[in-house]
Backbone as JSON, one array per atom type, in Angstrom:
{
  "sequence": "MPIVAMFLPPFFGIGFVMYFLPSLIALLRNKRDTLSIFLLNFFLGWTCIGWVVALVWACKTDVPAVVAR",
  "N": [[0.85, -1.18, 0.0], [0.63, 2.16, -0.92], [2.27, 4.96, 0.62], [0.95, 7.37, 0.42], [-1.73, 6.72, 0.3], [-2.3, 6.09, 2.92], [-2.41, 8.52, 4.23], [-4.34, 10.02, 2.96], [-7.22, 9.64, 3.63], [-7.47, 10.83, 6.33], [-6.88, 13.56, 5.8], [-8.85, 14.2, 3.94], [-11.09, 13.93, 5.56], [-10.64, 15.93, 7.47], [-10.73, 18.18, 5.83], [-13.4, 18.07, 5.0], [-14.72, 18.48, 7.43], [-13.76, 21.04, 8.05], [-14.87, 22.5, 5.93], [-17.61, 22.38, 6.46], [-17.69, 23.6, 8.92], [-19.0, 26.09, 9.79], [-21.71, 25.25, 9.7], [-21.68, 23.15, 11.54], [-21.04, 24.53, 13.89], [-23.31, 26.16, 14.12], [-25.24, 24.19, 14.5], [-24.41, 23.04, 16.93], [-24.73, 25.22, 18.62], [-27.43, 25.55, 18.7], [-28.83, 27.28, 16.89], [-31.4, 29.44, 15.6], [-31.58, 29.73, 12.86], [-30.38, 27.49, 11.64], [-30.78, 25.76, 9.43], [-30.77, 27.6, 7.3], [-28.18, 28.61, 7.52], [-26.77, 26.27, 7.0], [-27.56, 25.81, 4.32], [-26.53, 28.09, 3.03], [-23.82, 27.64, 3.55], [-23.49, 25.2, 2.22], [-24.07, 25.77, -0.53], [-22.64, 28.16, -1.12], [-20.29, 27.97, 0.24], [-17.91, 27.24, -0.96], [-16.86, 29.51, -1.96], [-14.76, 31.93, -0.57], [-15.91, 34.15, 0.64], [-18.62, 33.42, 1.05], [-18.26, 31.32, 2.87], [-17.1, 32.63, 5.08], [-19.15, 34.45, 5.74], [-21.16, 32.64, 6.49], [-19.87, 31.51, 8.7], [-19.6, 33.73, 10.45], [-22.31, 34.31, 10.84], [-23.1, 31.97, 12.11], [-21.68, 32.16, 14.49], [-22.67, 34.42, 15.65], [-24.68, 35.87, 18.21], [-28.01, 34.97, 18.91], [-30.72, 37.23, 18.75], [-33.16, 37.79, 21.17], [-36.5, 36.86, 20.44], [-39.14, 39.16, 20.06], [-42.37, 39.39, 21.2], [-45.15, 40.95, 20.02], [-47.89, 42.62, 21.5]],
  "CA": [[0.0, 0.0, 0.0], [1.46, 3.37, -0.97], [2.24, 5.81, 1.81], [-0.02, 8.44, 0.19], [-3.06, 6.18, 0.6], [-2.5, 6.09, 4.37], [-2.64, 9.87, 4.71], [-5.43, 10.67, 2.23], [-8.5, 9.72, 4.36], [-7.55, 11.85, 7.39], [-6.91, 14.92, 5.25], [-10.17, 14.38, 3.35], [-12.02, 14.12, 6.68], [-10.39, 17.25, 8.06], [-11.24, 19.15, 4.86], [-14.85, 18.0, 5.05], [-15.13, 19.12, 8.69], [-13.47, 22.46, 7.94], [-15.81, 23.1, 4.99], [-18.91, 22.49, 7.12], [-17.51, 24.15, 10.27], [-20.09, 27.0, 10.18], [-22.93, 24.47, 9.93], [-21.51, 22.42, 12.79], [-21.14, 25.5, 14.99], [-24.73, 26.54, 14.23], [-25.95, 23.04, 15.06], [-24.02, 22.89, 18.35], [-25.23, 26.37, 19.38], [-28.9, 25.55, 18.59], [-29.25, 28.52, 16.24], [-32.72, 29.41, 14.97], [-31.4, 29.68, 11.41], [-29.4, 26.44, 11.32], [-30.99, 25.3, 8.06], [-30.32, 28.66, 6.4], [-26.72, 28.63, 7.58], [-26.31, 25.08, 6.28], [-27.76, 26.0, 2.88], [-25.53, 29.07, 2.59], [-22.54, 26.96, 3.61], [-23.47, 24.15, 1.2], [-24.06, 26.31, -1.88], [-21.66, 29.23, -1.32], [-19.12, 27.77, 1.09], [-16.71, 27.09, -1.78], [-16.26, 30.84, -2.08], [-14.29, 32.35, 0.75], [-16.87, 35.1, 1.21], [-19.78, 32.66, 1.54], [-17.86, 30.56, 4.05], [-16.91, 33.58, 6.18], [-20.48, 34.94, 6.12], [-21.81, 31.56, 7.23], [-19.19, 31.37, 9.99], [-19.99, 34.86, 11.3], [-23.72, 34.11, 11.15], [-23.19, 30.86, 13.07], [-21.1, 32.57, 15.77], [-23.4, 35.57, 16.17], [-25.69, 35.53, 19.22], [-29.39, 35.22, 18.5], [-31.45, 38.25, 19.47], [-34.43, 37.21, 21.6], [-37.68, 37.26, 19.66], [-40.08, 39.99, 20.81], [-43.76, 39.12, 20.84], [-45.94, 42.17, 20.16], [-49.25, 42.4, 21.99]],
  "C": [[0.9, 1.24, 0.0], [1.26, 4.24, 0.28], [1.2, 6.93, 1.65], [-1.42, 7.97, 0.56], [-3.34, 6.16, 2.1], [-2.88, 7.48, 4.88], [-3.82, 10.57, 4.04], [-6.73, 10.72, 3.01], [-8.52, 10.74, 5.5], [-7.62, 13.27, 6.86], [-8.26, 15.2, 4.59], [-11.19, 14.64, 4.45], [-11.87, 15.49, 7.31], [-10.92, 18.34, 7.13], [-12.75, 19.22, 4.87], [-15.37, 18.72, 6.3], [-14.88, 20.62, 8.61], [-14.45, 23.16, 7.01], [-17.15, 23.34, 5.67], [-18.8, 23.0, 8.56], [-18.6, 25.15, 10.65], [-21.39, 26.26, 10.48], [-22.84, 23.7, 11.24], [-21.61, 23.34, 14.0], [-22.59, 25.9, 15.2], [-25.54, 25.41, 14.87], [-25.66, 22.88, 16.55], [-24.55, 24.04, 19.21], [-26.74, 26.5, 19.34], [-29.41, 26.87, 18.02], [-30.63, 28.35, 15.63], [-32.61, 29.19, 13.48], [-30.4, 28.62, 10.97], [-29.55, 25.96, 9.89], [-30.5, 26.33, 7.05], [-28.81, 28.75, 6.36], [-26.15, 27.44, 6.83], [-26.43, 25.27, 4.77], [-26.77, 27.02, 2.3], [-24.15, 28.42, 2.53], [-22.42, 25.92, 2.49], [-23.31, 24.72, -0.21], [-22.98, 27.36, -2.13], [-20.41, 29.08, -0.46], [-17.83, 27.62, 0.32], [-16.07, 28.43, -2.07], [-15.82, 31.25, -0.68], [-15.29, 33.28, 1.42], [-18.08, 34.38, 1.78], [-19.46, 31.89, 2.8], [-17.72, 31.47, 5.26], [-18.25, 34.13, 6.66], [-21.23, 33.88, 6.93], [-21.18, 31.38, 8.61], [-19.58, 32.49, 10.94], [-21.44, 34.71, 11.75], [-23.89, 33.02, 12.2], [-22.67, 31.28, 14.45], [-21.86, 33.72, 16.42], [-24.48, 35.11, 17.15], [-27.07, 35.88, 18.7], [-30.02, 36.29, 19.38], [-32.77, 37.62, 19.9], [-35.61, 37.75, 20.78], [-38.64, 38.02, 20.55], [-41.48, 39.7, 20.29], [-44.56, 40.39, 21.09], [-47.36, 41.82, 20.61], [-50.21, 43.34, 21.35]]
}
């Protein structure tokens, strides 16, 4: 077995986790917009801007919802 084949799966796994890091953070923080963050990350995460926007959105604190009477 070539030495490259031994190191390929861990790097692929790390890349996969890094790509979906904003979605994982949103999921772990129980964000209201987790699905929206995931969709932004999935479709625009390949661009650096889309990934950073998703990361900032996932790390941002949710503002409590105000119920008007």
